[in-house]
PDB file of the backbone (N, CA, C, O) and the ligand in Angstrom, with CONECT records:
HET     ZN  A 101       1
ATOM      1  N   MET A   1       0.849  -1.208   0.000  1.00  0.00           N
ATOM      2  CA  MET A   1       0.000   0.000   0.000  1.00  0.00           C
ATOM      3  C   MET A   1       0.878   1.250   0.000  1.00  0.00           C
ATOM      4  O   MET A   1       1.801   1.374   0.806  1.00  0.00           O
ATOM      5  N   LYS A   2       0.580   2.171  -0.913  1.00  0.00           N
ATOM      6  CA  LYS A   2       1.357   3.405  -0.992  1.00  0.00           C
ATOM      7  C   LYS A   2       0.624   4.530  -0.275  1.00  0.00           C
ATOM      8  O   LYS A   2      -0.605   4.593  -0.273  1.00  0.00           O
ATOM      9  N   CYS A   3       1.395   5.403   0.323  1.00  0.00           N
ATOM     10  CA  CYS A   3       0.803   6.568   0.975  1.00  0.00           C
ATOM     11  C   CYS A   3       0.286   7.529  -0.095  1.00  0.00           C
ATOM     12  O   CYS A   3       1.057   7.917  -0.973  1.00  0.00           O
ATOM     13  N   PRO A   4      -0.996   7.932  -0.058  1.00  0.00           N
ATOM     14  CA  PRO A   4      -1.549   8.806  -1.092  1.00  0.00           C
ATOM     15  C   PRO A   4      -0.909  10.191  -1.118  1.00  0.00           C
ATOM     16  O   PRO A   4      -0.979  10.883  -2.133  1.00  0.00           O
ATOM     17  N   THR A   5      -0.293  10.597  -0.026  1.00  0.00           N
ATOM     18  CA  THR A   5       0.270  11.942   0.033  1.00  0.00           C
ATOM     19  C   THR A   5       1.703  11.981  -0.482  1.00  0.00           C
ATOM     20  O   THR A   5       2.020  12.784  -1.360  1.00  0.00           O
ATOM     21  N   CYS A   6       2.571  11.125   0.051  1.00  0.00           N
ATOM     22  CA  CYS A   6       3.981  11.187  -0.327  1.00  0.00           C
ATOM     23  C   CYS A   6       4.361  10.049  -1.269  1.00  0.00           C
ATOM     24  O   CYS A   6       5.496  10.009  -1.745  1.00  0.00           O
ATOM     25  N   HIS A   7       3.431   9.109  -1.554  1.00  0.00           N
ATOM     26  CA  HIS A   7       3.642   8.017  -2.499  1.00  0.00           C
ATOM     27  C   HIS A   7       4.784   7.108  -2.096  1.00  0.00           C
ATOM     28  O   HIS A   7       5.362   6.421  -2.939  1.00  0.00           O
ATOM     29  N   ARG A   8       5.111   7.098  -0.828  1.00  0.00           N
ATOM     30  CA  ARG A   8       6.105   6.145  -0.350  1.00  0.00           C
ATOM     31  C   ARG A   8       5.366   4.970   0.263  1.00  0.00           C
ATOM     32  O   ARG A   8       4.235   5.124   0.724  1.00  0.00           O
ATOM     33  N   PRO A   9       5.981   3.807   0.275  1.00  0.00           N
ATOM     34  CA  PRO A   9       5.332   2.632   0.865  1.00  0.00           C
ATOM     35  C   PRO A   9       4.962   2.886   2.324  1.00  0.00           C
ATOM     36  O   PRO A   9       5.807   3.285   3.125  1.00  0.00           O
ATOM     37  N   SER A  10       3.705   2.654   2.660  1.00  0.00           N
ATOM     38  CA  SER A  10       3.285   2.888   4.039  1.00  0.00           C
ATOM     39  C   SER A  10       3.002   1.567   4.720  1.00  0.00           C
ATOM     40  O   SER A  10       2.568   0.606   4.085  1.00  0.00           O
ATOM     41  N   LYS A  11       3.245   1.527   5.989  1.00  0.00           N
ATOM     42  CA  LYS A  11       3.011   0.305   6.757  1.00  0.00           C
ATOM     43  C   LYS A  11       1.508   0.130   6.968  1.00  0.00           C
ATOM     44  O   LYS A  11       0.802   1.073   7.325  1.00  0.00           O
ATOM     45  N   TRP A  12       1.037  -1.092   6.739  1.00  0.00           N
ATOM     46  CA  TRP A  12      -0.405  -1.331   6.886  1.00  0.00           C
ATOM     47  C   TRP A  12      -0.736  -1.842   8.284  1.00  0.00           C
ATOM     48  O   TRP A  12      -1.720  -1.432   8.898  1.00  0.00           O
ATOM     49  N   GLU A  13       0.110  -2.748   8.771  1.00  0.00           N
ATOM     50  CA  GLU A  13      -0.158  -3.319  10.087  1.00  0.00           C
ATOM     51  C   GLU A  13       0.253  -2.356  11.188  1.00  0.00           C
ATOM     52  O   GLU A  13       1.273  -1.675  11.082  1.00  0.00           O
ATOM     53  N   ASP A  14      -0.537  -2.304  12.229  1.00  0.00           N
ATOM     54  CA  ASP A  14      -0.249  -1.447  13.387  1.00  0.00           C
ATOM     55  C   ASP A  14      -0.107   0.013  12.973  1.00  0.00           C
ATOM     56  O   ASP A  14       0.659   0.760  13.582  1.00  0.00           O
ATOM     57  N   ASN A  15      -0.843   0.423  11.939  1.00  0.00           N
ATOM     58  CA  ASN A  15      -0.748   1.818  11.488  1.00  0.00           C
ATOM     59  C   ASN A  15      -2.123   2.472  11.625  1.00  0.00           C
ATOM     60  O   ASN A  15      -3.015   2.179  10.830  1.00  0.00           O
ATOM     61  N   PRO A  16      -2.315   3.343  12.604  1.00  0.00           N
ATOM     62  CA  PRO A  16      -3.624   3.966  12.810  1.00  0.00           C
ATOM     63  C   PRO A  16      -3.953   5.002  11.750  1.00  0.00           C
ATOM     64  O   PRO A  16      -5.098   5.445  11.660  1.00  0.00           O
ATOM     65  N   HIS A  17      -2.977   5.396  10.949  1.00  0.00           N
ATOM     66  CA  HIS A  17      -3.199   6.457   9.960  1.00  0.00           C
ATOM     67  C   HIS A  17      -3.326   5.920   8.548  1.00  0.00           C
ATOM     68  O   HIS A  17      -3.333   6.701   7.596  1.00  0.00           O
ATOM     69  N   ARG A  18      -3.429   4.594   8.384  1.00  0.00           N
ATOM     70  CA  ARG A  18      -3.500   4.045   7.041  1.00  0.00           C
ATOM     71  C   ARG A  18      -4.713   4.603   6.304  1.00  0.00           C
ATOM     72  O   ARG A  18      -5.696   4.925   6.973  1.00  0.00           O
ATOM     73  N   PRO A  19      -4.721   4.741   4.999  1.00  0.00           N
ATOM     74  CA  PRO A  19      -3.622   4.309   4.112  1.00  0.00           C
ATOM     75  C   PRO A  19      -2.426   5.256   4.103  1.00  0.00           C
ATOM     76  O   PRO A  19      -1.498   5.056   3.319  1.00  0.00           O
ATOM     77  N   PHE A  20      -2.422   6.261   4.936  1.00  0.00           N
ATOM     78  CA  PHE A  20      -1.287   7.179   4.981  1.00  0.00           C
ATOM     79  C   PHE A  20      -0.168   6.580   5.814  1.00  0.00           C
ATOM     80  O   PHE A  20      -0.410   5.706   6.646  1.00  0.00           O
ATOM     81  N   CYS A  21       1.067   7.048   5.592  1.00  0.00           N
ATOM     82  CA  CYS A  21       2.209   6.472   6.295  1.00  0.00           C
ATOM     83  C   CYS A  21       2.332   7.093   7.678  1.00  0.00           C
ATOM     84  O   CYS A  21       2.930   6.494   8.572  1.00  0.00           O
ATOM     85  N   SER A  22       1.782   8.276   7.865  1.00  0.00           N
ATOM     86  CA  SER A  22       1.933   8.937   9.154  1.00  0.00           C
ATOM     87  C   SER A  22       0.791   9.929   9.346  1.00  0.00           C
ATOM     88  O   SER A  22       0.037  10.218   8.417  1.00  0.00           O
ATOM     89  N   GLU A  23       0.680  10.440  10.560  1.00  0.00           N
ATOM     90  CA  GLU A  23      -0.379  11.411  10.831  1.00  0.00           C
ATOM     91  C   GLU A  23      -0.159  12.689  10.028  1.00  0.00           C
ATOM     92  O   GLU A  23      -1.112  13.347   9.614  1.00  0.00           O
ATOM     93  N   ARG A  24       1.112  13.031   9.815  1.00  0.00           N
ATOM     94  CA  ARG A  24       1.432  14.249   9.080  1.00  0.00           C
ATOM     95  C   ARG A  24       0.879  14.173   7.650  1.00  0.00           C
ATOM     96  O   ARG A  24       0.291  15.136   7.156  1.00  0.00           O
ATOM     97  N   CYS A  25       1.073  13.018   6.986  1.00  0.00           N
ATOM     98  CA  CYS A  25       0.586  12.870   5.618  1.00  0.00           C
ATOM     99  C   CYS A  25      -0.944  12.871   5.597  1.00  0.00           C
ATOM    100  O   CYS A  25      -1.542  13.371   4.644  1.00  0.00           O
ATOM    101  N   LYS A  26      -1.577  12.327   6.616  1.00  0.00           N
ATOM    102  CA  LYS A  26      -3.028  12.323   6.679  1.00  0.00           C
ATOM    103  C   LYS A  26      -3.551  13.750   6.764  1.00  0.00           C
ATOM    104  O   LYS A  26      -4.493  14.110   6.058  1.00  0.00           O
ATOM    105  N   LEU A  27      -2.950  14.560   7.619  1.00  0.00           N
ATOM    106  CA  LEU A  27      -3.393  15.943   7.769  1.00  0.00           C
ATOM    107  C   LEU A  27      -3.115  16.742   6.504  1.00  0.00           C
ATOM    108  O   LEU A  27      -3.913  17.596   6.119  1.00  0.00           O
ATOM    109  N   LEU A  28      -1.979  16.465   5.852  1.00  0.00           N
ATOM    110  CA  LEU A  28      -1.651  17.177   4.613  1.00  0.00           C
ATOM    111  C   LEU A  28      -2.708  16.892   3.561  1.00  0.00           C
ATOM    112  O   LEU A  28      -3.120  17.798   2.837  1.00  0.00           O
ATOM    113  N   ASP A  29      -3.161  15.616   3.465  1.00  0.00           N
ATOM    114  CA  ASP A  29      -4.145  15.259   2.453  1.00  0.00           C
ATOM    115  C   ASP A  29      -5.473  15.953   2.739  1.00  0.00           C
ATOM    116  O   ASP A  29      -6.109  16.465   1.817  1.00  0.00           O
ATOM    117  N   PHE A  30      -5.896  15.978   3.979  1.00  0.00           N
ATOM    118  CA  PHE A  30      -7.158  16.658   4.318  1.00  0.00           C
ATOM    119  C   PHE A  30      -7.060  18.146   4.005  1.00  0.00           C
ATOM    120  O   PHE A  30      -8.011  18.746   3.504  1.00  0.00           O
ATOM    121  N   GLY A  31      -5.902  18.741   4.304  1.00  0.00           N
ATOM    122  CA  GLY A  31      -5.716  20.162   4.004  1.00  0.00           C
ATOM    123  C   GLY A  31      -5.754  20.421   2.511  1.00  0.00           C
ATOM    124  O   GLY A  31      -6.228  21.471   2.077  1.00  0.00           O
ATOM    125  N   ALA A  32      -5.257  19.470   1.708  1.00  0.00           N
ATOM    126  CA  ALA A  32      -5.214  19.668   0.261  1.00  0.00           C
ATOM    127  C   ALA A  32      -6.622  19.754  -0.308  1.00  0.00           C
ATOM    128  O   ALA A  32      -6.921  20.678  -1.065  1.00  0.00           O
ATOM    129  N   TRP A  33      -7.499  18.804   0.041  1.00  0.00           N
ATOM    130  CA  TRP A  33      -8.827  18.884  -0.559  1.00  0.00           C
ATOM    131  C   TRP A  33      -9.663  19.987   0.060  1.00  0.00           C
ATOM    132  O   TRP A  33     -10.588  20.492  -0.577  1.00  0.00           O
ATOM    133  N   ALA A  34      -9.351  20.374   1.308  1.00  0.00           N
ATOM    134  CA  ALA A  34     -10.063  21.496   1.915  1.00  0.00           C
ATOM    135  C   ALA A  34      -9.743  22.790   1.166  1.00  0.00           C
ATOM    136  O   ALA A  34     -10.625  23.624   0.962  1.00  0.00           O
ATOM    137  N   ASN A  35      -8.507  22.952   0.764  1.00  0.00           N
ATOM    138  CA  ASN A  35      -8.125  24.135  -0.006  1.00  0.00           C
ATOM    139  C   ASN A  35      -8.834  24.157  -1.356  1.00  0.00           C
ATOM    140  O   ASN A  35      -9.286  25.213  -1.798  1.00  0.00           O
ATOM    141  N   GLU A  36      -8.935  22.996  -2.018  1.00  0.00           N
ATOM    142  CA  GLU A  36      -9.624  22.934  -3.305  1.00  0.00           C
ATOM    143  C   GLU A  36     -11.079  23.354  -3.151  1.00  0.00           C
ATOM    144  O   GLU A  36     -11.605  24.093  -3.984  1.00  0.00           O
ATOM    145  N   GLU A  37     -11.736  22.882  -2.082  1.00  0.00           N
ATOM    146  CA  GLU A  37     -13.140  23.212  -1.867  1.00  0.00           C
ATOM    147  C   GLU A  37     -13.325  24.719  -1.722  1.00  0.00           C
ATOM    148  O   GLU A  37     -14.278  25.291  -2.251  1.00  0.00           O
ATOM    149  N   PHE A  38     -12.413  25.348  -1.006  1.00  0.00           N
ATOM    150  CA  PHE A  38     -12.571  26.786  -0.757  1.00  0.00           C
ATOM    151  C   PHE A  38     -12.186  27.604  -1.989  1.00  0.00           C
ATOM    152  O   PHE A  38     -12.690  28.710  -2.180  1.00  0.00           O
ATOM    153  N   ARG A  39     -11.295  27.065  -2.825  1.00  0.00           N
ATOM    154  CA  ARG A  39     -10.792  27.862  -3.947  1.00  0.00           C
ATOM    155  C   ARG A  39     -11.830  27.978  -5.064  1.00  0.00           C
ATOM    156  O   ARG A  39     -11.906  29.013  -5.726  1.00  0.00           O
ATOM    157  N   VAL A  40     -12.628  26.931  -5.282  1.00  0.00           N
ATOM    158  CA  VAL A  40     -13.547  26.939  -6.422  1.00  0.00           C
ATOM    159  C   VAL A  40     -14.609  28.052  -6.313  1.00  0.00           C
ATOM    160  O   VAL A  40     -14.741  28.849  -7.242  1.00  0.00           O
ATOM    161  N   PRO A  41     -15.369  28.126  -5.204  1.00  0.00           N
ATOM    162  CA  PRO A  41     -16.403  29.173  -5.145  1.00  0.00           C
ATOM    163  C   PRO A  41     -15.820  30.570  -5.038  1.00  0.00           C
ATOM    164  O   PRO A  41     -16.473  31.538  -5.427  1.00  0.00           O
ATOM    165  N   ALA A  42     -14.603  30.699  -4.519  1.00  0.00           N
ATOM    166  CA  ALA A  42     -14.022  32.024  -4.320  1.00  0.00           C
ATOM    167  C   ALA A  42     -13.648  32.663  -5.646  1.00  0.00           C
ATOM    168  O   ALA A  42     -13.718  33.885  -5.783  1.00  0.00           O
ATOM    169  N   GLU A  43     -13.247  31.851  -6.634  1.00  0.00           N
ATOM    170  CA  GLU A  43     -12.762  32.441  -7.880  1.00  0.00           C
ATOM    171  C   GLU A  43     -13.872  32.666  -8.895  1.00  0.00           C
ATOM    172  O   GLU A  43     -13.734  33.526  -9.765  1.00  0.00           O
ATOM    173  N   GLU A  44     -14.972  31.918  -8.810  1.00  0.00           N
ATOM    174  CA  GLU A  44     -15.961  31.969  -9.899  1.00  0.00           C
ATOM    175  C   GLU A  44     -16.748  33.279 -10.018  1.00  0.00           C
ATOM    176  O   GLU A  44     -16.931  33.756 -11.138  1.00  0.00           O
ATOM    177  N   PRO A  45     -17.225  33.887  -8.917  1.00  0.00           N
ATOM    178  CA  PRO A  45     -18.090  35.060  -9.073  1.00  0.00           C
ATOM    179  C   PRO A  45     -17.401  36.244  -9.751  1.00  0.00           C
ATOM    180  O   PRO A  45     -18.038  36.954 -10.529  1.00  0.00           O
ATOM    181  N   ALA A  46     -16.131  36.468  -9.478  1.00  0.00           N
ATOM    182  CA  ALA A  46     -15.445  37.655  -9.991  1.00  0.00           C
ATOM    183  C   ALA A  46     -15.442  37.750 -11.518  1.00  0.00           C
ATOM    184  O   ALA A  46     -15.873  38.773 -12.051  1.00  0.00           O
ATOM    185  N   PRO A  47     -14.967  36.709 -12.259  1.00  0.00           N
ATOM    186  CA  PRO A  47     -14.895  36.852 -13.718  1.00  0.00           C
ATOM    187  C   PRO A  47     -16.274  36.941 -14.371  1.00  0.00           C
ATOM    188  O   PRO A  47     -16.445  37.699 -15.326  1.00  0.00           O
ATOM    189  N   SER A  48     -17.272  36.178 -13.875  1.00  0.00           N
ATOM    190  CA  SER A  48     -18.583  36.190 -14.517  1.00  0.00           C
ATOM    191  C   SER A  48     -19.241  37.557 -14.355  1.00  0.00           C
ATOM    192  O   SER A  48     -20.001  37.982 -15.225  1.00  0.00           O
ATOM    193  N   LEU A  49     -18.961  38.249 -13.256  1.00  0.00           N
ATOM    194  CA  LEU A  49     -19.535  39.576 -13.039  1.00  0.00           C
ATOM    195  C   LEU A  49     -18.976  40.569 -14.059  1.00  0.00           C
ATOM    196  O   LEU A  49     -19.708  41.406 -14.587  1.00  0.00           O
ATOM    197  N   GLU A  50     -17.665  40.468 -14.332  1.00  0.00           N
ATOM    198  CA  GLU A  50     -17.041  41.394 -15.283  1.00  0.00           C
ATOM    199  C   GLU A  50     -17.577  41.136 -16.692  1.00  0.00           C
ATOM    200  O   GLU A  50     -17.778  42.074 -17.463  1.00  0.00           O
ATOM    201  N   ASP A  51     -17.807  39.864 -17.026  1.00  0.00           N
ATOM    202  CA  ASP A  51     -18.315  39.549 -18.355  1.00  0.00           C
ATOM    203  C   ASP A  51     -19.699  40.154 -18.567  1.00  0.00           C
ATOM    204  O   ASP A  51     -19.992  40.662 -19.650  1.00  0.00           O
ATOM    205  N   GLY A  52     -20.556  40.104 -17.540  1.00  0.00           N
ATOM    206  CA  GLY A  52     -21.906  40.630 -17.664  1.00  0.00           C
ATOM    207  C   GLY A  52     -21.901  42.131 -17.903  1.00  0.00           C
ATOM    208  O   GLY A  52     -22.777  42.656 -18.591  1.00  0.00           O
ATOM    209  N   GLU A  53     -20.924  42.818 -17.342  1.00  0.00           N
ATOM    210  CA  GLU A  53     -20.887  44.273 -17.514  1.00  0.00           C
ATOM    211  C   GLU A  53     -20.352  44.668 -18.882  1.00  0.00           C
ATOM    212  O   GLU A  53     -20.672  45.730 -19.415  1.00  0.00           O
ATOM    213  N   GLN A  54     -19.511  43.765 -19.446  1.00  0.00           N
ATOM    214  CA  GLN A  54     -18.888  44.132 -20.719  1.00  0.00           C
ATOM    215  C   GLN A  54     -19.801  43.831 -21.908  1.00  0.00           C
ATOM    216  O   GLN A  54     -19.639  44.431 -22.971  1.00  0.00           O
ATOM    217  N   ASN A  55     -20.754  42.916 -21.747  1.00  0.00           N
ATOM    218  CA  ASN A  55     -21.573  42.508 -22.888  1.00  0.00           C
ATOM    219  C   ASN A  55     -22.462  43.623 -23.455  1.00  0.00           C
ATOM    220  O   ASN A  55     -22.505  43.767 -24.676  1.00  0.00           O
ATOM    221  N   PRO A  56     -23.173  44.418 -22.648  1.00  0.00           N
ATOM    222  CA  PRO A  56     -24.087  45.416 -23.210  1.00  0.00           C
ATOM    223  C   PRO A  56     -23.377  46.505 -24.013  1.00  0.00           C
ATOM    224  O   PRO A  56     -23.984  47.091 -24.910  1.00  0.00           O
ATOM    225  N   ALA A  57     -22.140  46.784 -23.721  1.00  0.00           N
ATOM    226  CA  ALA A  57     -21.438  47.893 -24.364  1.00  0.00           C
ATOM    227  C   ALA A  57     -21.434  47.808 -25.891  1.00  0.00           C
ATOM    228  O   ALA A  57     -21.798  48.789 -26.539  1.00  0.00           O
ATOM    229  N   PRO A  58     -21.036  46.673 -26.505  1.00  0.00           N
ATOM    230  CA  PRO A  58     -20.976  46.637 -27.971  1.00  0.00           C
ATOM    231  C   PRO A  58     -22.347  46.785 -28.626  1.00  0.00           C
ATOM    232  O   PRO A  58     -22.452  47.408 -29.682  1.00  0.00           O
ATOM    233  N   SER A  59     -23.402  46.226 -28.023  1.00  0.00           N
ATOM    234  CA  SER A  59     -24.719  46.308 -28.651  1.00  0.00           C
ATOM    235  C   SER A  59     -25.221  47.749 -28.637  1.00  0.00           C
ATOM    236  O   SER A  59     -25.908  48.163 -29.571  1.00  0.00           O
ATOM    237  N   ASN A  60     -24.901  48.512 -27.614  1.00  0.00           N
ATOM    238  CA  ASN A  60     -25.267  49.925 -27.580  1.00  0.00           C
ATOM    239  C   ASN A  60     -24.593  50.684 -28.724  1.00  0.00           C
ATOM    240  O   ASN A  60     -25.192  51.554 -29.357  1.00  0.00           O
ATOM    241  N   ASP A  61     -23.345  50.332 -28.965  1.00  0.00           N
ATOM    242  CA  ASP A  61     -22.605  50.982 -30.037  1.00  0.00           C
ATOM    243  C   ASP A  61     -23.275  50.724 -31.385  1.00  0.00           C
ATOM    244  O   ASP A  61     -23.341  51.607 -32.240  1.00  0.00           O
ATOM    245  N   ASP A  62     -23.780  49.471 -31.564  1.00  0.00           N
ATOM    246  CA  ASP A  62     -24.391  49.105 -32.832  1.00  0.00           C
ATOM    247  C   ASP A  62     -25.677  49.891 -33.094  1.00  0.00           C
ATOM    248  O   ASP A  62     -25.887  50.393 -34.198  1.00  0.00           O
ATOM    249  N   SER A  63     -26.556  49.998 -32.055  1.00  0.00           N
ATOM    250  CA  SER A  63     -27.830  50.683 -32.245  1.00  0.00           C
ATOM    251  C   SER A  63     -27.602  52.164 -32.501  1.00  0.00           C
ATOM    252  O   SER A  63     -28.384  52.801 -33.206  1.00  0.00           O
ATOM    253  N   ASP A  64     -26.543  52.710 -31.937  1.00  0.00           N
ATOM    254  CA  ASP A  64     -26.233  54.116 -32.165  1.00  0.00           C
ATOM    255  C   ASP A  64     -25.885  54.341 -33.639  1.00  0.00           C
ATOM    256  O   ASP A  64     -26.250  55.357 -34.230  1.00  0.00           O
ATOM    257  N   ARG A  65     -25.175  53.377 -34.214  1.00  0.00           N
ATOM    258  CA  ARG A  65     -24.771  53.531 -35.620  1.00  0.00           C
ATOM    259  C   ARG A  65     -25.987  53.394 -36.536  1.00  0.00           C
ATOM    260  O   ARG A  65     -26.066  54.047 -37.576  1.00  0.00           O
ATOM    261  N   LEU A  66     -26.953  52.524 -36.134  1.00  0.00           N
ATOM    262  CA  LEU A  66     -28.148  52.330 -36.942  1.00  0.00           C
ATOM    263  C   LEU A  66     -29.047  53.556 -36.898  1.00  0.00           C
ATOM    264  O   LEU A  66     -29.706  53.872 -37.889  1.00  0.00           O
ATOM    265  N   ALA A  67     -29.086  54.264 -35.745  1.00  0.00           N
ATOM    266  CA  ALA A  67     -29.946  55.438 -35.602  1.00  0.00           C
ATOM    267  C   ALA A  67     -29.504  56.537 -36.544  1.00  0.00           C
ATOM    268  O   ALA A  67     -30.314  57.322 -37.037  1.00  0.00           O
ATOM    269  N   ARG A  68     -28.220  56.579 -36.781  1.00  0.00           N
ATOM    270  CA  ARG A  68     -27.728  57.610 -37.691  1.00  0.00           C
ATOM    271  C   ARG A  68     -28.118  57.277 -39.135  1.00  0.00           C
ATOM    272  O   ARG A  68     -27.930  56.125 -39.525  1.00  0.00           O
ATOM    273  N   PRO A  69     -28.604  58.117 -39.895  1.00  0.00           N
ATOM    274  CA  PRO A  69     -29.062  57.842 -41.265  1.00  0.00           C
ATOM    275  C   PRO A  69     -27.919  57.489 -42.228  1.00  0.00           C
ATOM    276  O   PRO A  69     -28.161  57.235 -43.408  1.00  0.00           O
TER     277      PRO A  69
HETATM  278 ZN    ZN A 101       3.221   9.680   3.548  1.00  0.00          ZN2+
END
């Protein structure tokens, strides 16, 4: 059995942290997916908001050109 965090062979017998090789690797793995969970929602709102504001601008420009004879 390999440790999912450091990919080194981990002891299976008498190991309370299996499949990890040590408590440190277990905590590192939990911290890794916790960071992923927090990163996804934090980054998404910002770019989509900017896109919504930029879309109306070109269409306004077009109607202005059509109004002119
Ligand atoms: Zn490890």
